[in-house]
C-alpha positions in Angstrom: -43.2 -10.4 -2.1 -39.5 -11.8 -1.7 -37.1 -10.2 0.6 -33.6 -9.5 -0.5 -30.5 -8.4 1.6 -27.1 -7.2 0.0 -23.7 -7.0 1.6 -20.7 -5.2 -0.2 -17.0 -6.0 0.3 -14.1 -4.1 -1.3 -13.6 -1.1 -3.4 -15.7 1.7 -4.7 -16.4 -0.2 -8.1 -18.0 -2.9 -5.9 -20.0 -0.4 -4.0 -21.4 0.9 -7.2 -22.2 -2.6 -8.6 -23.9 -3.5 -5.3 -26.1 -0.5 -5.5 -26.8 -1.3 -9.2 -27.9 -4.9 -8.2 -30.0 -3.7 -5.5 -31.8 -1.3 -7.8 -32.4 -4.4 -10.3 -33.8 -6.3 -7.3 -36.2 -3.5 -6.5 -37.4 -3.1 -10.1 -38.1 -6.9 -10.1 -40.4 -6.5 -7.0 -38.1 -7.5 -4.2 -38.3 -5.8 -0.8 -34.9 -4.8 0.3 -34.1 -5.5 4.0 -31.0 -5.2 6.2 -28.5 -7.9 5.9 -29.0 -8.9 9.5 -32.6 -9.9 8.8 -34.1 -13.1 7.6 -34.5 -12.8 3.7 -35.2 -14.9 0.8 -32.2 -13.7 -1.1 -28.8 -12.7 0.2 -26.4 -11.1 -2.4 -22.8 -10.8 -1.2 -20.5 -8.8 -3.7 -17.2 -10.2 -2.9 -13.5 -9.1 -2.9 -10.4 -10.9 -3.5 -7.6 -8.3 -3.2 -6.0 -10.0 -0.3 -6.3 -13.2 1.6 -8.2 -11.5 4.3 -10.7 -10.2 1.7 -11.2 -13.9 0.6 -11.9 -14.8 4.1 -14.3 -12.1 4.8 -16.1 -13.1 1.6 -16.4 -16.7 2.8 -17.5 -15.6 6.2 -20.4 -13.4 4.9 -21.6 -16.1 2.6 -21.7 -18.6 5.3 -23.4 -16.1 7.7 -26.1 -15.5 5.2 -26.9 -19.2 4.9 -27.0 -19.4 8.6 -29.5 -16.5 8.7 -31.8 -18.5 6.6 -30.8 -22.0 5.3 -33.7 -21.9 2.9 -32.5 -18.7 1.2 -30.8 -18.3 -2.0 -27.2 -17.2 -1.2 -25.6 -15.3 -4.2 -21.7 -15.0 -4.4 -21.0 -12.3 -6.9 -17.7 -10.7 -8.1 -13.9 -11.1 -7.6 -13.8 -14.0 -5.1 -16.1 -16.0 -7.5 -13.9 -15.1 -10.4 -10.6 -16.1 -8.8 -11.8 -19.0 -6.7 -14.4 -20.4 -8.9 -13.8 -24.2 -8.2 -13.7 -23.4 -4.4 -17.0 -21.4 -4.7 -18.6 -24.2 -6.7 -17.8 -26.8 -3.8 -19.1 -24.4 -1.2 -22.6 -25.7 0.1 -23.3 -22.2 1.4 -23.3 -20.8 -2.1 -26.4 -21.4 -4.3 -25.8 -19.0 -7.2 -22.3 -17.8 -8.5 -22.2 -14.6 -10.5 -18.8 -13.6 -11.8 -17.6 -10.2 -12.9 -19.2 -8.8 -16.1 -22.3 -11.0 -15.3 -23.9 -9.1 -12.6 -26.7 -7.7 -14.9 -28.0 -11.3 -15.0 -28.8 -11.4 -11.2 -32.5 -11.5 -11.5 -32.5 -13.9 -14.4 -30.2 -16.2 -12.3 -32.4 -16.0 -9.3 -35.5 -16.8 -11.4 -33.6 -19.8 -12.8 -32.7 -21.0 -9.3 -36.2 -20.7 -7.9 -37.6 -22.4 -11.0 -35.0 -25.2 -10.7 -36.1 -26.1 -7.1 -32.9 -25.1 -5.6 -30.3 -26.5 -8.0 -27.0 -24.5 -8.0 -26.8 -21.9 -10.7 -23.5 -20.7 -12.3 -22.8 -17.5 -14.3 -18.9 -17.2 -14.5 -17.3 -16.4 -17.8 -13.6 -16.6 -18.7 -13.0 -13.1 -18.2 -9.2 -13.2 -19.2 -9.5 -15.1 -22.5 -12.9 -13.9 -23.9 -13.2 -10.3 -25.3 -15.6 -8.7 -22.9 -17.4 -5.4 -23.4 -18.1 -3.0 -20.7 -21.1 -4.3 -18.6 -23.6 -1.5 -18.3 -25.2 -1.1 -14.9 -27.2 1.9 -14.0 -28.2 3.9 -11.0 -31.2 6.2 -10.5 -30.3 6.6 -6.8 -27.6 5.6 -4.3 -27.1 4.6 -0.8 -25.9 8.1 0.3 -28.2 11.1 0.1 -25.9 13.6 -1.7 -23.0 11.5 -3.2 -23.1 8.7 -5.7 -20.3 6.6 -7.1 -20.2 6.3 -10.9 -18.3 3.4 -12.4 -16.8 4.5 -15.8 -14.1 1.9 -16.3 -13.4 -1.9 -15.5 -10.3 -4.1 -15.8 -6.6 -3.6 -15.7 -3.7 -4.2 -18.0 -0.9 -3.4 -15.6 -0.2 -6.8 -14.1 1.8 -5.5 -10.9 3.5 -8.5 -9.7 1.6 -8.8 -6.4 -1.9 -8.0 -7.8 -4.7 -10.6 -8.7 -7.1 -8.0 -9.9 -6.3 -8.1 -13.7 -7.1 -11.9 -13.3 -10.4 -11.2 -11.5 -11.6 -8.2 -13.7 -10.0 -8.9 -17.0 -8.6 -6.3 -19.5 -9.4 -2.7 -19.7 -13.0 -1.7 -20.7 -14.2 1.7 -20.7 -17.8 3.0 -20.4 -19.5 5.0 -23.3 -19.3 8.8 -22.5 -23.1 9.3 -23.2 -24.2 6.6 -20.8 -22.1 8.1 -18.2 -23.5 11.6 -18.7 -27.1 10.3 -18.8 -26.6 8.6 -15.4 -25.0 11.6 -13.9 -27.8 13.8 -15.2 -30.5 11.5 -13.6 -28.6 11.5 -10.3 -28.1 15.3 -10.4 -31.8 15.8 -11.1 -32.7 13.7 -8.2 -30.7 15.9 -5.9 -27.3 14.2 -5.9 -24.7 17.0 -5.7 -21.4 15.0 -5.8 -20.3 12.2 -8.0 -17.0 10.0 -7.6 -15.7 8.8 -11.0 -14.3 5.4 -10.3 -12.8 2.5 -12.0 -10.6 -0.5 -11.4 -7.8 1.4 -13.2 -9.3 4.9 -13.8 -6.4 6.2 -15.6 -6.7 3.6 -18.3 -10.0 5.1 -19.4 -10.3 5.0 -23.0 -6.9 3.3 -23.8 -8.7 0.3 -25.7 -9.6 2.9 -28.3 -6.0 4.0 -28.9 -4.4 2.5 -32.0 -1.5 0.3 -30.9 -2.3 1.1 -27.2 0.6 3.5 -26.7 0.1 3.4 -22.9 2.5 0.5 -23.0 5.1 2.9 -23.9 4.0 5.2 -20.9 2.0 7.7 -23.1 -1.1 7.8 -20.8 -4.3 8.7 -22.5 -5.2 11.5 -20.2 -7.2 13.3 -22.9 -10.0 10.9 -22.9 -10.3 11.0 -19.1 -10.1 14.8 -19.2 -12.8 15.0 -21.9 -15.1 12.9 -19.8 -14.5 15.0 -16.6 -15.2 18.2 -18.7 -18.5 16.8 -19.9 -19.7 15.8 -16.4 -18.5 19.3 -15.2 -21.0 20.9 -17.3 -24.0 19.1 -15.9 -26.5 21.3 -14.1 -27.2 20.6 -10.5 -23.8 18.9 -9.9 -21.6 20.7 -7.4 -18.5 18.4 -6.8 -16.6 15.8 -8.7 -14.1 13.6 -7.1 -11.8 11.1 -8.8 -10.9 7.6 -7.8 -7.4 6.2 -7.5 -5.0 7.5 -10.3 -1.9 6.2 -11.8 0.9 8.6 -10.9 2.1 8.8 -14.6 -1.2 10.4 -15.8 -0.4 13.5 -13.7 1.1 15.8 -16.2 1.3 19.7 -16.4 -1.5 19.7 -19.0 -3.7 17.2 -16.8 -3.3 19.1 -13.6 -3.8 22.5 -15.2 -7.0 21.6 -16.8 -8.3 20.0 -13.7 -7.5 23.0 -11.7 -9.6 25.2 -14.2 -12.8 23.2 -13.3 -14.0 24.5 -10.0 -16.3 21.3 -9.3 -13.2 19.1 -9.1 -12.3 18.5 -5.5 -8.6 18.9 -4.8 -8.3 15.4 -3.4 -6.0 13.0 -5.4 -5.3 9.3 -4.4 -2.1 8.3 -6.1 -1.3 4.7 -5.4 2.4 4.5 -4.4 3.0 1.0 -2.9 6.6 1.7 -2.1 8.9 4.5 -2.0 11.9 2.5 -2.7 13.0 2.1 -6.3 14.2 -1.4 -6.1 11.0 -2.5 -4.6 9.0 -0.7 -7.1 10.8 -2.5 -9.9 10.1 -5.8 -8.4 6.5 -4.8 -8.1 6.4 -4.0 -11.7 5.1 -0.5 -10.9 6.7 1.1 -14.1 7.7 4.5 -12.3 10.5 5.6 -9.8 10.1 7.3 -6.5 11.6 10.5 -8.1 8.9 10.4 -10.9 6.1 10.0 -8.3 7.5 12.8 -6.3 7.6 15.1 -9.3 3.9 14.4 -10.0 2.9 15.2 -6.5 4.6 18.6 -7.1 2.8 19.2 -10.2 -0.5 18.8 -8.3 0.8 21.2 -5.6 1.6 23.7 -8.2 -1.8 23.9 -9.7 -3.9 23.3 -6.5 -3.7 25.2 -3.2 -2.8 22.4 -0.5 -4.4 19.4 -2.3 -5.2 16.4 -0.2 -2.9 13.8 -1.4 -3.5 10.3 -0.2 -2.0 6.9 -1.1 -1.5 3.1 -0.5 1.8 1.5 0.7 2.5 -2.3 0.9 5.2 -3.3 3.6 6.9 -6.7 3.8 6.9 -7.2 0.0 9.0 -10.3 -0.9 12.8 -9.4 -0.9 12.3 -6.2 0.9 15.3 -5.6 3.1 15.5 -3.3 6.2 17.2 -0.7 4.1 14.5 -0.7 1.5 11.8 -0.5 4.1 13.6 2.5 5.6 14.0 4.2 2.1 10.2 3.8 1.6 9.5 5.2 5.1 11.7 8.2 4.5 10.0 8.9 1.1 6.5 8.7 2.4 7.7 11.1 5.2 9.1 13.4 2.5 6.0 13.5 0.3 3.9 14.6 3.3 0.7 12.8 2.4 -2.7 13.9 3.9 -3.4 10.2 4.5 -1.5 7.0 3.9 -3.1 3.6 4.0 -0.5 0.9 5.0 -1.1 -2.8 4.0 0.9 -6.0 4.8 1.8 -7.9 1.7 -0.7 -10.6 1.0 0.5 -13.5 -1.2 -1.9 -14.1 -4.1 -1.6 -17.4 -5.9 -1.3 -16.9 -9.6 0.8 -13.6 -9.5 4.4 -13.3 -10.2 5.4 -12.3 -6.7 3.9 -15.5 -5.3 6.2 -17.7 -7.2 
Protein backbone atom coordinates (compact mmCIF):
# COMPACT_ATOMS: atom_id res chain seq x y z
CA UNK A 1 0.00 0.00 0.00
CA UNK A 2 1.40 3.40 -1.03
CA UNK A 3 1.55 6.16 1.56
CA UNK A 4 0.40 9.73 0.85
CA UNK A 5 0.81 12.98 2.79
CA UNK A 6 -0.99 16.26 2.13
CA UNK A 7 -0.33 19.88 3.09
CA UNK A 8 -2.70 22.79 2.61
CA UNK A 9 -1.82 26.44 2.12
CA UNK A 10 -4.24 29.34 1.86
CA UNK A 11 -7.96 29.85 2.11
CA UNK A 12 -10.96 27.84 3.30
CA UNK A 13 -11.69 26.79 -0.30
CA UNK A 14 -8.21 25.27 -0.45
CA UNK A 15 -8.86 23.52 2.86
CA UNK A 16 -12.00 21.93 1.43
CA UNK A 17 -10.21 20.85 -1.74
CA UNK A 18 -7.34 19.34 0.22
CA UNK A 19 -9.76 17.27 2.31
CA UNK A 20 -11.53 16.16 -0.88
CA UNK A 21 -8.21 15.10 -2.44
CA UNK A 22 -7.32 13.18 0.70
CA UNK A 23 -10.63 11.34 0.47
CA UNK A 24 -9.91 10.48 -3.18
CA UNK A 25 -6.55 9.03 -2.19
CA UNK A 26 -8.10 7.02 0.65
CA UNK A 27 -10.70 5.57 -1.71
CA UNK A 28 -7.90 4.65 -4.14
CA UNK A 29 -6.18 2.61 -1.43
CA UNK A 30 -3.53 5.05 -0.21
CA UNK A 31 -2.57 5.17 3.47
CA UNK A 32 -2.60 8.79 4.68
CA UNK A 33 0.37 9.74 6.88
CA UNK A 34 1.54 13.03 8.46
CA UNK A 35 3.43 15.34 6.12
CA UNK A 36 6.58 15.05 8.23
CA UNK A 37 6.82 11.30 7.56
CA UNK A 38 8.30 9.47 4.59
CA UNK A 39 5.61 8.93 1.95
CA UNK A 40 5.32 7.75 -1.64
CA UNK A 41 3.20 10.76 -2.58
CA UNK A 42 3.20 14.34 -1.28
CA UNK A 43 0.36 16.63 -2.30
CA UNK A 44 0.76 20.36 -1.64
CA UNK A 45 -2.33 22.45 -2.34
CA UNK A 46 -0.64 25.75 -3.05
CA UNK A 47 -1.58 29.42 -2.65
CA UNK A 48 -0.60 32.49 -4.66
CA UNK A 49 -2.49 35.35 -3.02
CA UNK A 50 0.78 37.08 -2.00
CA UNK A 51 4.49 36.81 -2.74
CA UNK A 52 4.89 35.16 0.67
CA UNK A 53 2.28 32.55 -0.28
CA UNK A 54 4.25 31.77 -3.45
CA UNK A 55 7.42 31.37 -1.40
CA UNK A 56 5.77 29.12 1.18
CA UNK A 57 4.36 26.98 -1.62
CA UNK A 58 7.84 26.50 -3.13
CA UNK A 59 9.32 25.79 0.30
CA UNK A 60 6.80 23.03 1.04
CA UNK A 61 7.32 21.45 -2.38
CA UNK A 62 11.08 21.36 -1.88
CA UNK A 63 10.68 20.08 1.69
CA UNK A 64 8.60 17.19 0.37
CA UNK A 65 11.24 16.20 -2.16
CA UNK A 66 13.89 16.27 0.58
CA UNK A 67 11.76 14.02 2.80
CA UNK A 68 11.79 11.39 0.05
CA UNK A 69 13.63 12.09 -3.22
CA UNK A 70 11.90 9.07 -4.80
CA UNK A 71 8.37 10.25 -3.96
CA UNK A 72 5.89 11.78 -6.38
CA UNK A 73 5.55 15.43 -5.40
CA UNK A 74 2.26 16.99 -6.54
CA UNK A 75 1.91 20.77 -6.83
CA UNK A 76 -1.79 21.64 -7.01
CA UNK A 77 -3.78 24.85 -7.16
CA UNK A 78 -3.18 28.57 -7.45
CA UNK A 79 0.64 28.74 -7.50
CA UNK A 80 0.66 26.23 -10.35
CA UNK A 81 -2.04 28.18 -12.18
CA UNK A 82 -0.29 31.56 -11.96
CA UNK A 83 3.34 30.36 -12.18
CA UNK A 84 2.96 27.44 -14.57
CA UNK A 85 6.24 27.98 -16.45
CA UNK A 86 8.17 28.33 -13.21
CA UNK A 87 6.57 25.18 -11.79
CA UNK A 88 7.34 23.20 -14.95
CA UNK A 89 11.04 23.96 -14.53
CA UNK A 90 11.13 23.09 -10.84
CA UNK A 91 12.85 19.72 -10.42
CA UNK A 92 11.15 19.20 -7.05
CA UNK A 93 7.74 18.99 -8.76
CA UNK A 94 6.71 15.77 -10.48
CA UNK A 95 3.00 16.44 -11.12
CA UNK A 96 1.33 19.78 -11.83
CA UNK A 97 -2.42 20.00 -11.22
CA UNK A 98 -4.08 23.37 -11.77
CA UNK A 99 -7.41 24.60 -10.52
CA UNK A 100 -10.50 22.81 -11.80
CA UNK A 101 -8.34 19.69 -12.36
CA UNK A 102 -7.98 18.36 -8.81
CA UNK A 103 -10.52 15.63 -9.44
CA UNK A 104 -7.89 14.05 -11.72
CA UNK A 105 -5.36 13.57 -8.89
CA UNK A 106 -5.49 9.76 -8.72
CA UNK A 107 -5.51 9.41 -12.51
CA UNK A 108 -2.45 11.68 -12.80
CA UNK A 109 -0.62 9.73 -10.09
CA UNK A 110 -1.34 6.49 -11.94
CA UNK A 111 0.07 8.05 -15.13
CA UNK A 112 3.18 9.19 -13.28
CA UNK A 113 3.93 5.80 -11.76
CA UNK A 114 3.18 4.06 -15.07
CA UNK A 115 5.45 6.49 -16.91
CA UNK A 116 8.47 5.68 -14.76
CA UNK A 117 8.76 9.12 -13.23
CA UNK A 118 8.16 11.38 -16.24
CA UNK A 119 6.64 14.74 -15.28
CA UNK A 120 2.83 14.88 -15.58
CA UNK A 121 0.98 18.15 -16.26
CA UNK A 122 -2.73 18.94 -15.87
CA UNK A 123 -3.18 22.70 -16.13
CA UNK A 124 -5.98 24.22 -18.19
CA UNK A 125 -6.23 27.82 -19.42
CA UNK A 126 -8.76 28.67 -16.75
CA UNK A 127 -9.17 32.26 -17.95
CA UNK A 128 -10.12 31.57 -21.56
CA UNK A 129 -11.84 28.19 -21.53
CA UNK A 130 -15.42 28.02 -20.29
CA UNK A 131 -15.05 26.05 -17.09
CA UNK A 132 -17.86 24.31 -15.19
CA UNK A 133 -17.84 23.99 -11.42
CA UNK A 134 -15.54 21.12 -10.47
CA UNK A 135 -17.53 18.72 -8.29
CA UNK A 136 -15.48 17.44 -5.38
CA UNK A 137 -17.19 15.69 -2.49
CA UNK A 138 -16.66 15.03 1.20
CA UNK A 139 -18.01 12.33 3.50
CA UNK A 140 -15.84 13.41 6.42
CA UNK A 141 -13.62 16.35 7.37
CA UNK A 142 -10.46 16.95 9.38
CA UNK A 143 -12.35 18.58 12.25
CA UNK A 144 -14.69 16.45 14.32
CA UNK A 145 -17.78 18.65 14.38
CA UNK A 146 -17.28 21.31 11.65
CA UNK A 147 -16.86 20.97 7.89
CA UNK A 148 -16.11 23.47 5.13
CA UNK A 149 -18.45 23.23 2.13
CA UNK A 150 -17.26 24.74 -1.15
CA UNK A 151 -20.28 26.15 -3.00
CA UNK A 152 -18.66 28.61 -5.42
CA UNK A 153 -15.41 29.13 -7.32
CA UNK A 154 -13.88 31.96 -9.35
CA UNK A 155 -14.20 35.75 -9.22
CA UNK A 156 -15.29 38.45 -11.70
CA UNK A 157 -14.32 41.48 -9.60
CA UNK A 158 -10.74 42.15 -10.75
CA UNK A 159 -9.67 44.29 -7.83
CA UNK A 160 -6.54 46.05 -9.02
CA UNK A 161 -4.23 44.30 -6.52
CA UNK A 162 -5.61 40.75 -6.77
CA UNK A 163 -4.26 37.79 -8.75
CA UNK A 164 -7.09 35.42 -7.78
CA UNK A 165 -9.36 35.96 -10.84
CA UNK A 166 -6.41 34.86 -12.97
CA UNK A 167 -5.76 31.85 -10.70
CA UNK A 168 -9.37 30.74 -10.30
CA UNK A 169 -11.12 31.93 -13.44
CA UNK A 170 -14.65 33.29 -13.75
CA UNK A 171 -17.51 32.69 -11.32
CA UNK A 172 -18.87 29.14 -11.18
CA UNK A 173 -21.55 28.02 -8.74
CA UNK A 174 -22.25 24.57 -7.36
CA UNK A 175 -25.56 22.85 -7.98
CA UNK A 176 -27.88 23.31 -4.98
CA UNK A 177 -28.81 19.63 -4.84
CA UNK A 178 -25.17 18.56 -4.72
CA UNK A 179 -24.54 20.96 -1.83
CA UNK A 180 -27.55 19.62 0.08
CA UNK A 181 -26.60 15.98 -0.47
CA UNK A 182 -23.10 16.62 0.86
CA UNK A 183 -24.35 18.52 3.92
CA UNK A 184 -26.88 15.74 4.65
CA UNK A 185 -24.11 13.11 4.53
CA UNK A 186 -21.93 15.13 6.86
CA UNK A 187 -24.80 15.87 9.27
CA UNK A 188 -25.69 12.17 9.34
CA UNK A 189 -22.05 11.45 10.25
CA UNK A 190 -22.25 13.77 13.25
CA UNK A 191 -21.01 17.08 11.86
CA UNK A 192 -23.00 19.82 13.57
CA UNK A 193 -21.59 22.87 11.81
CA UNK A 194 -20.86 23.75 8.20
CA UNK A 195 -19.07 26.76 6.75
CA UNK A 196 -20.39 27.73 3.31
CA UNK A 197 -17.41 29.07 1.46
CA UNK A 198 -16.25 30.18 -1.98
CA UNK A 199 -13.66 32.32 -3.69
CA UNK A 200 -16.29 35.08 -3.97
CA UNK A 201 -19.26 33.68 -2.06
CA UNK A 202 -21.48 36.70 -2.74
CA UNK A 203 -21.35 35.87 -6.46
CA UNK A 204 -23.11 32.55 -5.92
CA UNK A 205 -25.52 32.04 -8.82
CA UNK A 206 -24.71 35.18 -10.81
CA UNK A 207 -23.78 33.23 -13.94
CA UNK A 208 -27.44 32.16 -14.09
CA UNK A 209 -28.66 35.76 -14.21
CA UNK A 210 -29.52 37.07 -17.66
CA UNK A 211 -27.19 39.91 -18.56
CA UNK A 212 -25.31 39.46 -15.28
CA UNK A 213 -26.83 42.53 -13.54
CA UNK A 214 -24.26 42.28 -10.77
CA UNK A 215 -22.05 44.45 -12.95
CA UNK A 216 -24.54 47.23 -12.20
CA UNK A 217 -24.34 46.47 -8.49
CA UNK A 218 -27.56 44.42 -8.17
CA UNK A 219 -26.18 41.54 -6.14
CA UNK A 220 -27.94 38.23 -6.53
CA UNK A 221 -28.44 37.69 -2.82
CA UNK A 222 -31.64 35.74 -3.46
CA UNK A 223 -29.84 32.67 -4.84
CA UNK A 224 -27.43 32.63 -1.92
CA UNK A 225 -30.30 33.14 0.54
CA UNK A 226 -32.24 30.31 -1.09
CA UNK A 227 -29.23 27.99 -0.67
CA UNK A 228 -28.79 28.96 2.98
CA UNK A 229 -32.51 28.38 3.65
CA UNK A 230 -32.33 24.86 2.23
CA UNK A 231 -29.18 24.03 4.20
CA UNK A 232 -30.91 25.41 7.30
CA UNK A 233 -33.64 22.78 7.00
CA UNK A 234 -31.27 19.82 7.16
CA UNK A 235 -31.87 17.68 10.22
CA UNK A 236 -28.94 17.22 12.59
CA UNK A 237 -27.20 20.41 11.53
CA UNK A 238 -26.91 22.95 14.35
CA UNK A 239 -24.83 25.82 12.98
CA UNK A 240 -24.19 27.53 9.64
CA UNK A 241 -21.34 29.95 9.11
CA UNK A 242 -20.70 32.02 6.00
CA UNK A 243 -17.37 32.68 4.36
CA UNK A 244 -16.19 36.16 3.39
CA UNK A 245 -18.98 38.34 1.98
CA UNK A 246 -19.05 41.27 -0.42
CA UNK A 247 -20.26 44.32 1.59
CA UNK A 248 -22.82 45.24 -1.06
CA UNK A 249 -24.70 41.96 -0.60
CA UNK A 250 -25.75 43.13 2.87
CA UNK A 251 -29.20 44.61 2.31
CA UNK A 252 -32.15 44.97 4.69
CA UNK A 253 -33.75 41.92 3.05
CA UNK A 254 -30.61 39.81 3.24
CA UNK A 255 -29.86 40.62 6.90
CA UNK A 256 -33.50 40.26 7.98
CA UNK A 257 -33.89 36.83 6.39
CA UNK A 258 -30.60 35.59 7.85
CA UNK A 259 -31.64 36.80 11.31
CA UNK A 260 -34.79 34.67 11.05
CA UNK A 261 -32.70 31.49 10.64
CA UNK A 262 -31.49 30.52 14.13
CA UNK A 263 -28.78 28.16 12.83
CA UNK A 264 -26.92 31.04 11.14
CA UNK A 265 -24.04 32.17 13.38
CA UNK A 266 -23.87 35.98 13.82
CA UNK A 267 -20.31 36.19 12.51
CA UNK A 268 -19.80 38.15 9.29
CA UNK A 269 -16.51 38.71 7.51
CA UNK A 270 -16.87 41.75 5.24
CA UNK A 271 -13.64 42.40 3.39
CA UNK A 272 -12.81 46.13 3.58
CA UNK A 273 -9.19 46.53 2.31
CA UNK A 274 -9.20 50.28 2.99
CA UNK A 275 -11.29 52.82 4.86
CA UNK A 276 -10.22 55.63 2.54
CA UNK A 277 -12.44 56.32 -0.48
CA UNK A 278 -9.55 57.41 -2.73
CA UNK A 279 -7.67 54.21 -2.01
CA UNK A 280 -10.80 52.09 -2.49
CA UNK A 281 -11.27 53.65 -5.92
CA UNK A 282 -7.69 52.82 -6.94
CA UNK A 283 -8.27 49.30 -5.65
CA UNK A 284 -11.39 49.00 -7.85
CA UNK A 285 -13.42 47.96 -4.81
CA UNK A 286 -16.73 49.45 -6.14
CA UNK A 287 -18.05 50.81 -2.82
CA UNK A 288 -17.28 53.78 -0.56
CA UNK A 289 -16.39 53.72 3.11
CA UNK A 290 -19.79 55.26 3.84
CA UNK A 291 -21.61 52.46 2.02
CA UNK A 292 -19.53 49.89 3.87
CA UNK A 293 -20.35 51.49 7.23
CA UNK A 294 -24.07 51.48 6.41
CA UNK A 295 -23.94 47.71 5.69
CA UNK A 296 -22.32 47.09 9.07
CA UNK A 297 -25.12 49.04 10.72
CA UNK A 298 -27.73 46.94 8.90
CA UNK A 299 -26.19 43.79 10.38
CA UNK A 300 -26.17 45.37 13.84
CA UNK A 301 -29.83 46.26 13.40
CA UNK A 302 -30.88 42.64 12.88
CA UNK A 303 -28.31 40.82 15.04
CA UNK A 304 -27.52 41.46 18.69
CA UNK A 305 -23.79 42.23 18.87
CA UNK A 306 -22.70 40.41 15.68
CA UNK A 307 -19.00 39.60 15.34
CA UNK A 308 -17.83 41.69 12.37
CA UNK A 309 -14.39 40.88 11.02
CA UNK A 310 -12.45 42.24 8.06
CA UNK A 311 -9.21 42.47 6.05
CA UNK A 312 -7.22 45.66 5.47
CA UNK A 313 -4.27 46.26 3.13
CA UNK A 314 -1.68 48.86 4.12
CA UNK A 315 0.95 50.37 1.85
CA UNK A 316 -1.16 50.17 -1.30
CA UNK A 317 0.53 52.00 -4.24
CA UNK A 318 -0.08 55.74 -3.96
CA UNK A 319 -1.36 55.60 -0.39
CA UNK A 320 -0.42 58.84 1.39
CA UNK A 321 -0.03 59.40 5.10
CA UNK A 322 -3.40 61.16 5.10
CA UNK A 323 -5.08 58.24 3.32
CA UNK A 324 -3.54 55.80 5.79
CA UNK A 325 -4.83 57.89 8.71
CA UNK A 326 -8.30 58.05 7.13
CA UNK A 327 -8.34 54.26 6.81
CA UNK A 328 -7.10 53.83 10.39
CA UNK A 329 -9.81 56.15 11.71
CA UNK A 330 -12.51 54.33 9.74
CA UNK A 331 -11.49 50.93 11.11
CA UNK A 332 -11.60 52.39 14.60
CA UNK A 333 -15.05 53.86 13.94
CA UNK A 334 -16.57 50.56 12.73
CA UNK A 335 -15.30 48.80 15.87
CA UNK A 336 -14.60 45.38 14.36
CA UNK A 337 -14.47 42.24 16.45
CA UNK A 338 -11.24 41.33 14.63
CA UNK A 339 -9.18 42.96 11.89
CA UNK A 340 -6.59 41.19 9.73
CA UNK A 341 -3.90 43.63 8.53
CA UNK A 342 -1.81 42.81 5.47
CA UNK A 343 1.05 44.64 3.80
CA UNK A 344 0.43 45.19 0.09
CA UNK A 345 2.01 42.47 -2.01
CA UNK A 346 2.77 43.25 -5.65
CA UNK A 347 1.33 40.62 -7.96
CA UNK A 348 2.62 40.63 -11.55
CA UNK A 349 -0.23 40.76 -14.04
CA UNK A 350 -2.51 42.93 -11.92
CA UNK A 351 -3.31 46.58 -12.66
CA UNK A 352 -1.74 47.85 -9.42
CA UNK A 353 1.58 46.21 -10.30
CA UNK A 354 2.01 48.27 -13.47
